[in-house]
C-alpha positions in Angstrom: 29.7 -15.0 -34.4 31.3 -15.1 -31.0 32.8 -18.5 -31.2 35.6 -19.1 -33.8 35.4 -21.9 -36.3 38.3 -23.5 -34.4 35.4 -25.5 -32.8 35.6 -28.7 -34.7 34.1 -31.6 -33.0 32.9 -32.9 -29.6 29.6 -33.4 -27.9 28.1 -34.3 -24.7 26.3 -32.3 -22.1 27.8 -30.4 -19.3 27.1 -28.3 -16.3 28.6 -28.1 -12.8 26.9 -27.6 -9.6 24.7 -26.1 -6.9 22.9 -22.9 -5.7 23.3 -19.2 -6.1 26.8 -17.8 -6.2 27.7 -14.6 -4.3 31.0 -13.7 -5.8 31.6 -11.7 -9.0 33.0 -13.0 -12.3 36.8 -13.5 -12.4 38.8 -11.2 -14.7 41.4 -13.8 -15.6 41.5 -17.6 -16.1 42.3 -19.8 -13.1 45.8 -21.1 -13.1 46.8 -24.2 -15.1 43.7 -24.0 -17.3 43.2 -23.6 -21.1 40.6 -23.8 -23.8 40.2 -27.2 -25.5 42.4 -27.0 -28.6 39.4 -27.6 -30.9 36.9 -25.2 -29.2 37.3 -21.5 -28.8 35.6 -19.8 -25.9 32.6 -17.6 -26.1 33.2 -13.9 -26.4 34.7 -12.3 -23.2 34.3 -15.5 -21.1 36.7 -16.5 -18.3 37.7 -20.0 -17.1 36.5 -20.6 -13.5 37.1 -24.3 -13.3 39.2 -26.8 -15.3 39.9 -30.5 -14.9 41.1 -33.3 -17.2 40.3 -36.9 -16.4 42.5 -39.3 -18.3 39.8 -42.0 -18.6 36.2 -42.2 -17.4 32.7 -43.4 -18.3 30.4 -40.5 -19.1 26.6 -40.8 -19.4 24.9 -38.5 -22.0 21.1 -38.7 -21.8 20.3 -37.8 -25.4 17.9 -40.0 -27.4 18.0 -40.7 -31.1 15.4 -38.0 -31.8 17.2 -35.3 -29.9 15.2 -35.9 -26.7 16.5 -36.1 -23.2 16.5 -39.8 -22.3 17.4 -40.4 -18.6 16.7 -44.1 -18.7 18.9 -45.0 -21.7 21.8 -42.6 -21.7 24.6 -42.9 -24.2 27.7 -44.4 -22.5 30.9 -42.6 -23.6 34.2 -43.9 -22.4 37.5 -42.0 -22.8 39.2 -38.8 -21.8 37.0 -36.1 -20.2 37.9 -32.4 -20.1 35.6 -30.3 -18.0 35.8 -26.5 -18.4 33.5 -24.0 -16.7 33.4 -20.4 -18.0 31.6 -17.3 -16.9 30.6 -14.5 -19.1 28.7 -11.2 -18.9 25.0 -11.0 -18.4 24.9 -8.7 -21.5 24.3 -12.0 -23.4 21.4 -14.1 -22.4 21.7 -18.0 -22.4 19.7 -18.4 -25.6 22.0 -16.0 -27.5 25.0 -18.0 -26.3 23.3 -21.2 -27.3 22.7 -20.0 -30.8 26.3 -18.9 -31.2 27.5 -22.4 -30.1 25.0 -24.0 -32.4 26.1 -22.0 -35.4 29.8 -22.5 -34.6 29.5 -26.3 -34.2 27.5 -26.5 -37.5 30.1 -24.5 -39.4 32.8 -26.8 -38.1 31.2 -30.0 -39.2 29.8 -31.3 -35.9 26.6 -33.3 -35.9 23.9 -31.8 -33.6 22.5 -34.2 -31.1 20.3 -31.8 -29.3 19.8 -28.1 -28.6 17.2 -27.1 -26.0 16.5 -23.7 -24.6 14.5 -22.1 -21.7 10.9 -23.4 -21.4 11.6 -26.3 -23.7 13.7 -27.8 -20.9 10.5 -27.9 -18.8 9.6 -26.6 -15.4 11.1 -29.7 -13.7 14.4 -29.3 -15.5 15.5 -26.1 -13.8 19.1 -26.1 -12.7 18.6 -27.7 -9.3 17.1 -30.7 -11.1 19.8 -30.8 -13.7 22.3 -31.0 -10.8 20.5 -34.0 -9.3 20.0 -35.9 -12.6 23.3 -35.1 -14.3 25.8 -35.0 -11.5 24.5 -36.9 -8.4 24.5 -40.7 -8.1 22.3 -42.3 -5.5 19.7 -39.6 -4.8 15.9 -39.5 -5.4 16.5 -39.0 -9.2 19.0 -41.9 -9.6 21.4 -39.4 -11.2 24.0 -40.2 -13.8 27.0 -39.5 -11.5 28.8 -37.2 -13.9 29.9 -35.0 -11.0 32.8 -37.4 -10.5 34.6 -35.4 -13.2 34.8 -32.4 -10.9 32.7 -29.5 -9.7 33.1 -25.8 -10.2 30.8 -22.9 -9.4 27.6 -23.4 -7.7 24.5 -23.3 -10.0 21.6 -21.0 -9.4 18.7 -23.2 -8.4 15.4 -21.6 -9.7 16.4 -19.6 -12.8 14.3 -20.2 -15.9 17.1 -19.1 -18.3 19.1 -22.1 -19.1 20.0 -24.1 -22.2 21.8 -27.3 -23.3 23.5 -28.4 -26.5 25.2 -31.6 -27.3 27.2 -32.4 -30.5 29.3 -35.1 -32.0 32.3 -35.0 -34.3 35.3 -37.1 -35.4 39.0 -36.5 -35.7 41.7 -38.9 -36.7 39.3 -41.8 -36.3 38.3 -40.8 -32.8 34.7 -39.8 -31.9 34.5 -36.6 -29.9 31.5 -35.4 -28.0 30.8 -31.9 -26.5 28.0 -31.0 -24.1 27.4 -27.4 -23.1 25.0 -26.3 -20.4 24.4 -22.6 -20.0 22.6 -20.9 -17.1 22.0 -17.3 -16.0 23.1 -16.3 -12.5 22.7 -12.8 -10.9 26.1 -11.4 -11.9 27.1 -13.6 -14.8 26.2 -16.5 -17.1 27.8 -19.9 -16.4 28.9 -21.9 -19.5 29.7 -25.5 -18.4 31.4 -27.5 -21.1 32.4 -31.2 -21.2 34.5 -32.6 -23.9 34.7 -36.4 -24.2 37.3 -38.0 -26.5 36.1 -41.5 -26.9 38.6 -44.3 -26.8 39.0 -47.8 -25.4 40.6 -48.4 -22.1 43.4 -50.2 -23.9 44.3 -48.9 -27.3 45.5 -50.9 -30.2 44.5 -54.4 -31.2 46.6 -57.3 -29.9 48.1 -59.6 -32.6 48.0 -63.4 -32.8 51.7 -63.4 -31.8 50.9 -61.3 -28.7 48.1 -63.7 -27.7 50.5 -66.6 -28.0 53.1 -64.8 -26.0 50.6 -63.9 -23.2 49.3 -67.5 -23.0 52.7 -69.0 -23.1 54.0 -66.7 -20.4 51.0 -66.2 -18.1 48.5 -68.9 -19.3 45.9 -66.2 -20.3 45.5 -62.9 -22.0 43.0 -60.1 -21.6 41.1 -58.8 -24.6 39.7 -55.2 -24.4 38.6 -54.8 -28.0 35.4 -56.8 -28.0 32.6 -54.3 -27.6 29.4 -54.6 -25.6 26.7 -52.1 -24.6 26.4 -51.6 -20.8 24.5 -54.5 -19.2 24.2 -56.4 -22.5 25.8 -59.5 -24.0 25.3 -58.7 -27.7 28.5 -57.9 -29.5 28.6 -54.4 -31.0 29.7 -53.5 -34.5 33.4 -52.6 -34.6 34.7 -55.8 -33.1 35.3 -57.7 -36.2 39.1 -57.0 -36.4 39.8 -58.5 -33.1 37.7 -61.6 -33.9 39.7 -62.2 -37.0 42.9 -62.1 -34.9 41.5 -64.4 -32.2 40.3 -66.9 -34.8 43.7 -66.9 -36.5 45.3 -67.7 -33.2 42.9 -70.5 -32.2 42.9 -72.2 -35.7 46.7 -72.1 -35.7 46.7 -74.2 -32.5 44.1 -76.9 -33.4 45.3 -79.3 -30.6 44.8 -76.8 -27.8 41.6 -76.0 -25.9 40.7 -72.6 -24.4 38.3 -71.1 -21.9 36.7 -67.8 -23.0 36.1 -66.0 -19.7 33.9 -63.0 -19.1 34.9 -60.5 -16.4 33.1 -57.4 -15.0 33.8 -54.7 -12.5 32.1 -54.7 -9.1 29.2 -52.3 -10.0 25.8 -53.8 -9.5 24.6 -57.2 -8.2 27.2 -60.0 -8.2 24.9 -62.8 -9.5 23.6 -60.6 -12.3 27.2 -59.7 -13.3 28.2 -63.4 -13.2 25.3 -64.2 -15.6 26.2 -61.3 -17.8 29.9 -62.3 -17.9 29.1 -65.8 -18.9 26.6 -64.7 -21.6 29.2 -62.4 -23.0 31.7 -65.3 -23.1 29.1 -67.4 -24.9 28.5 -64.6 -27.4 32.2 -64.5 -28.2 32.3 -68.3 -28.8 29.2 -68.1 -31.0 30.8 -65.3 -33.0 34.0 -67.3 -33.5 32.2 -70.5 -34.5 29.5 -69.1 -36.7 31.4 -66.3 -38.5 35.1 -67.4 -38.4 34.8 -71.2 -38.6 36.6 -71.9 -35.3 36.2 -75.5 -34.0 33.6 -75.3 -31.2 35.2 -78.2 -29.3 38.2 -76.0 -28.6 36.2 -73.5 -26.6 34.3 -73.4 -23.3 32.6 -70.3 -21.8 32.7 -69.1 -18.2 31.8 -66.0 -16.4 33.5 -64.9 -13.1 32.0 -61.4 -12.7 34.3 -59.3 -10.5 36.2 -62.2 -8.8 39.5 -61.7 -10.6 40.2 -57.9 -10.9 43.4 -56.7 -12.5 43.0 -53.2 -11.0 41.2 -51.5 -8.2 37.5 -50.9 -8.7 37.7 -47.6 -6.8 38.3 -45.6 -10.0 36.8 -45.5 -13.5 40.0 -46.4 -15.1 40.4 -49.4 -12.8 36.9 -50.6 -13.5 37.4 -50.3 -17.2 40.4 -52.6 -17.0 38.4 -55.1 -15.0 35.7 -55.2 -17.7 37.3 -57.6 -20.2 37.2 -61.0 -21.9 40.1 -63.4 -21.4 41.4 -66.3 -23.3 42.7 -68.9 -20.9 44.5 -72.1 -22.0 42.8 -75.3 -20.6 
């Protein structure tokens, strides 16, 4: 067993970039790098690339049956740590994959997928993984995960490559890990992404904070109402914030409020405006049907990306712009 049981949870896929490398494996880690505290490195591997992204939206294309699903990727939002290792060619990628698989299992992770060599398919050789996982607007309509940084170039036509994704939980936080392994001429590349899932804004607001925000600014942003990307149906896990909003509205029966949906600037404006309004309507329906809020107090509007609170040039900024607001009429 070459990976210690320190590996405890995380899952998502990883990899990092382009064609055949010409330089030899490092003998020491790059400066300012470290293993993730929950995952020990594979035997005799060295860190070649390291980057932490405080908050980002990561797309993991794994289906419910462990299949690779490019069209309906799992959207993971939170802190992303990308580490790229190299290790000796004494170990082939499938051997490394099995070590990771066993280590994750021993540490209580849930296996999402583990695919090796030919099972990835002819079309899924490294150059195609690069296009689909890391690029954005190319022929493959890639997932744009390259925004979290790029390290060594990938070999392009090697058949020996593997991918494993797992999920775990610690202190109430979901953690995903994705590891992509590929053989190059002088070393194996182990590309590991760790996604610590969390909301852009942590902690539920209270009824008192809603009152303070509306009294001071005339409105307050709510980030704890959860939706899938591009959908207006409210996801499970939002009930706590609805109880708080309902408490506030019912304690102010003489007041009326707009429920306003906001989006970032990704995609078509008119589509986003419709989506934002439908989300606002879903919020009102939830408050009225499940929490007995007076419908006459509420009106739904969608403004898409017209009122950003942060720049849409970064993932963190776009996350802050995707929100529902309560506005006093």
